[in-house]
C-alpha positions in Angstrom: -0.1 -0.1 0.0 1.5 3.3 -1.0 1.4 6.1 1.7 3.0 8.9 2.5 2.7 11.4 5.4 -0.5 12.9 6.1 0.7 16.5 6.4 0.2 17.5 3.1 -3.6 16.8 3.3 -3.2 18.4 6.8 -1.7 21.6 5.6 -4.1 21.7 2.4 -7.5 21.2 4.3 -6.1 24.1 7.2 -5.7 26.2 4.8 -8.7 25.7 2.9 -10.8 26.2 6.4 -8.7 29.3 6.8 -10.4 30.6 3.7 -13.5 29.7 5.1 -14.5 26.8 3.3 -16.5 23.6 4.5 -14.1 20.8 4.0 -14.8 19.0 7.1 -18.0 16.9 5.7 -16.2 15.2 3.0 -13.0 14.8 5.3 -16.0 12.9 8.4 -16.8 10.4 5.4 -13.3 9.3 4.9 -13.5 9.3 8.7 -11.0 12.1 9.7 -11.3 14.9 11.4 -8.7 17.6 11.2 -8.8 18.7 15.0 -8.2 14.9 15.9 -6.2 13.8 13.2 -2.4 12.7 14.1 0.3 14.4 12.3 2.6 11.9 12.6 0.4 9.3 10.8 0.6 8.1 7.2 -2.4 7.8 4.6 -2.8 5.8 1.4 -1.9 7.8 -2.0 -5.4 6.7 -3.5 -7.2 7.5 -0.3 -5.9 11.1 -0.4 -6.3 11.4 -4.0 -10.0 10.5 -3.4 -10.4 12.6 -1.1 -8.8 15.9 -3.1 -11.3 15.3 -5.6 -14.3 15.2 -3.3 -13.1 18.4 -1.7 -12.7 20.0 -5.4 -16.5 19.6 -6.0 -17.3 21.5 -3.0 -15.4 24.5 -3.0 -16.6 27.9 -3.5 -13.3 29.8 -4.2 -11.7 28.8 -7.8 -8.2 30.3 -6.2 -8.5 27.7 -3.0 -6.1 25.6 -4.3 -3.5 28.2 -5.1 -4.4 29.8 -2.1 -4.2 26.3 0.2 -1.0 25.8 -0.9 0.8 28.9 0.4 0.2 27.2 3.5 2.7 24.8 3.2 5.8 25.7 6.2 9.1 24.4 5.5 9.5 22.7 8.5 6.7 20.3 7.1 9.6 18.8 4.9 11.7 17.2 7.7 14.7 16.0 6.8 14.0 16.6 3.2 14.4 20.3 3.5 17.6 20.1 5.4 19.5 18.2 2.7 18.4 20.9 0.3 19.7 23.4 2.2 23.4 22.2 3.0 23.5 21.8 -0.8 26.4 23.6 -2.3 23.8 25.9 -4.5 20.5 26.2 -6.0 21.5 24.3 -9.1 22.5 21.3 -6.8 19.6 21.9 -4.3 17.2 21.2 -7.5 19.0 18.6 -8.4 18.8 16.8 -5.0 15.3 18.1 -4.6 13.9 16.2 -8.0 16.1 13.1 -6.7 14.1 13.0 -3.4 10.8 14.9 -4.8 8.9 11.3 -3.5 9.7 13.0 0.2 7.6 15.6 -0.8 3.8 16.7 -1.1 4.0 16.6 -4.7 1.8 14.1 -7.1 2.7 15.3 -10.0 6.7 14.8 -11.4 9.2 17.3 -11.6 12.6 17.2 -13.4 14.9 20.0 -14.4 16.1 21.0 -17.9 19.3 22.8 -18.1 19.9 25.7 -20.7 22.7 28.0 -21.6 21.3 31.3 -20.0 17.9 29.5 -18.1 17.0 26.3 -16.8 13.4 25.4 -16.3 11.7 23.2 -13.4 9.1 21.2 -14.8 6.3 19.7 -13.8 4.2 16.9 -15.2 0.6 16.9 -13.7 -0.7 13.8 -12.8 -4.1 13.1 -14.6 -7.4 14.1 -12.6 -10.5 14.9 -13.7 -11.6 18.5 -13.1 -11.7 20.6 -10.9 -9.5 18.2 -9.1 -6.7 18.6 -11.9 -6.6 22.5 -11.4 -7.0 22.2 -7.2 -4.0 19.9 -7.5 -1.8 22.1 -10.3 -2.3 25.2 -8.5 -1.4 23.6 -4.9 1.7 21.9 -6.1 2.8 25.2 -8.0 2.1 27.2 -4.9 3.0 24.6 -2.7 6.8 24.6 -4.7 6.8 28.6 -5.1 6.6 28.8 -1.1 9.4 26.3 -0.6 11.3 28.5 -3.1 10.3 31.7 -1.3 11.2 30.3 2.4 14.3 29.1 1.2 15.6 32.4 -0.1 14.1 34.3 3.1 16.4 31.9 5.2 19.3 32.6 3.1 18.6 36.2 2.0 19.0 35.4 -2.0 16.5 36.4 -4.5 15.6 33.9 -6.9 13.1 34.7 -9.2 10.9 33.3 -12.3 11.7 34.8 -15.4 8.4 33.1 -16.4 5.7 30.7 -15.5 3.8 28.1 -17.1 0.5 26.2 -16.6 -0.9 23.3 -18.2 -4.9 24.2 -18.3 -6.7 27.3 -20.0 -6.5 30.7 -19.1 -9.3 31.2 -16.2 -11.1 34.7 -15.4 -8.7 35.2 -11.9 -5.5 34.9 -14.4 -4.3 38.2 -13.0 -4.4 36.3 -9.2 -1.4 34.4 -10.7 0.8 36.9 -11.7 0.5 39.0 -8.9 1.7 36.1 -6.6 4.2 35.1 -8.7 5.2 38.2 -9.8 5.9 37.5 -13.2 4.3 36.6 -16.7 2.1 33.3 -17.1 1.1 31.3 -20.0 -1.4 29.7 -20.2 -2.6 26.6 -21.9 0.8 24.7 -22.0 1.5 21.0 -21.7 3.5 21.1 -18.5 3.5 23.6 -15.3 7.0 25.2 -15.5 9.2 27.4 -13.7 11.8 29.2 -16.0 14.9 30.7 -14.4 17.7 32.2 -14.8 21.1 30.4 -14.6 23.2 32.9 -12.9 20.5 32.8 -9.8 21.3 28.9 -9.9 25.2 29.3 -8.8 24.8 31.2 -5.9 26.3 29.6 -3.2 23.8 28.8 -0.2 25.4 30.2 3.3 24.3 26.9 5.1 26.6 24.6 2.3 27.7 21.8 4.4 29.3 18.3 2.7 29.2 16.5 6.5 25.7 17.5 7.0 24.5 17.0 3.6 25.7 13.3 3.7 24.0 12.8 7.0 20.6 14.5 6.2 20.9 12.4 2.8 21.6 9.2 4.4 18.0 9.7 6.5 16.2 10.6 3.5 17.9 7.2 1.5 16.3 5.2 4.5 12.8 7.3 4.1 12.6 6.3 0.4 13.5 2.3 1.3 10.5 2.6 3.5 7.9 4.5 1.6 9.0 2.2 -1.2 8.6 -1.0 1.0 5.4 -3.1 0.0 2.4 -2.9 2.1 -0.5 -4.7 0.5 -2.3 -6.7 3.5 -6.0 -5.5 4.9 -3.7 -5.3 8.5 -1.4 -2.6 6.9 -4.2 -0.6 6.0 -6.8 -0.9 9.0 -3.2 0.1 11.0 -2.7 3.1 8.7 -6.2 4.0 8.9 -6.1 3.8 12.4 -3.5 5.9 13.2 -5.0 8.4 11.5 -6.9 9.5 14.7 -5.7 11.2 18.0 -8.2 10.3 20.6 -11.3 7.4 20.7 -10.2 4.9 17.6 -13.5 4.6 14.9 -15.5 1.5 15.0 -14.8 -1.9 13.6 -18.1 -1.4 11.1 -16.7 2.6 10.4 -13.4 1.4 9.4 -14.9 -1.6 7.3 -16.9 0.8 5.2 -14.5 3.4 4.9 -12.4 0.8 3.2 -15.6 -0.4 1.2 -16.0 -3.5 2.8 -19.1 -4.9 5.2 -18.1 -5.4 8.8 -18.3 -9.0 8.6 -16.2 -9.6 5.2 -13.7 -6.9 7.0 -13.8 -9.1 10.2 -13.4 -12.4 7.6 -10.6 -11.2 5.9 -8.6 -10.1 9.4 -9.0 -13.6 10.8 -7.6 -15.2 7.6 -4.5 -12.8 8.0 -4.2 -14.3 11.6 -5.1 -10.9 12.9 -8.2 -9.3 14.4 -9.5 -5.3 14.8 -9.3 -5.6 18.0 -5.4 -6.6 18.1 -5.2 -3.9 15.6 -6.7 -1.6 17.7 -4.2 -2.4 20.6 -1.0 -2.7 18.4 -1.8 1.1 17.4 -2.4 2.2 20.7 0.5 0.6 22.0 2.7 2.0 19.3 1.4 5.9 20.1 1.5 5.0 23.5 5.1 4.5 23.8 6.0 7.5 21.5 3.8 10.0 24.3 5.7 8.4 27.4 8.8 8.3 25.8 8.6 12.0 25.4 8.6 12.4 29.2 6.4 15.2 29.7 2.3 14.3 29.4 1.0 12.5 32.4 -0.5 8.9 32.4 -3.9 10.9 32.6 -3.8 13.3 29.6 -1.8 10.5 27.4 -5.1 7.9 28.6 -7.4 10.8 27.0 -5.4 11.3 23.7 -5.4 7.4 23.7 -9.3 7.2 23.8 -9.5 6.1 27.3 -12.5 7.6 29.3 -10.3 7.2 32.7 -6.8 6.5 33.0 -7.2 2.8 35.0 -8.3 1.2 31.7 -5.0 2.9 30.1 -2.9 1.6 33.1 -4.7 -2.0 33.1 -4.2 -2.5 29.3 -0.6 -1.1 28.9 0.0 -3.6 31.4 -1.1 -6.3 29.4 0.9 -5.3 26.4 4.1 -4.4 28.2 4.0 -6.3 31.3 4.6 -2.7 33.3 2.7 0.1 34.3 3.2 3.4 32.1 5.1 4.9 35.0 7.1 2.0 35.1 7.9 1.5 31.4 9.1 5.6 31.3 11.5 5.0 34.2 13.0 2.0 32.7 13.0 4.3 29.1 14.8 7.2 31.2 17.4 5.0 32.7 18.0 3.1 29.4 19.2 6.4 28.0 21.1 7.5 31.2 22.8 4.5 30.7 23.8 4.6 27.3 24.6 8.7 27.3 26.8 7.7 30.4 28.8 4.7 28.1 29.1 7.8 25.0 30.7 9.8 27.5 
């Protein structure tokens, strides 16, 4: 099951909400509550595309995709942005970014076309029905532009596009695009394209660091391995869906409906895989509990509430069943282990 970070969907949906667009009913049909979703979760790529398709159908503002794309923060890209920032210059940053574009929130395919005076960053969009096509193109172009502008602000540079191409017919709102990008926009082109002067791309990044670059490249390589791992079992789909939630988890029938199955078929197929819905709920809660306890800042009562338990005692009982220890004892054990590790290193 191809999946990716849910942060992209969160950023778009939150941007829509700030614009006054009511996307909550669409998200609710897929069992997602924007105020409860776990930002560390992953979402199936095809499910995310279905959500975008449904969202596009209810939008009132034709510029919603463009505006929501500007809602992406530089920190949401994780190790990827550090890999790019430690490159020698903008040209190498573009090349590296394209190599690791699976770690971004794009669905289209990026490539760099070098030229004598100008180079072009081209985006081949993913075929989608309208209006989802425009929503995704606008969001991906604006998100890419926002990342470039954030990097420029960080470095104190001024990388400007000479022109931008858009892969659909000129809309009535065309002036808003030139106002945002600060350059001419050509419409009805085969691809989305940023045309950039080569002298801009040769400016050295003040954060260039070969050693740090190797470190972040290793992290990004590992992330790519994890992304490309084959996950086809129903068990994986269920756990990925349950991981979306913070607080009470959905019932078996609700998860089955989200996956397009009857509750009876859903439970039967899980049984054939040697597991059960209850076991998967426990596994997800145990994983989340260990992460929250390891942070060491929240009381057990608050963690129990985040995991959907009405009483801390029920959480403590469940955690003892999973680990053989109470949450407090497990946390002390982990702290002691980390302390011993630090002592050995010293």
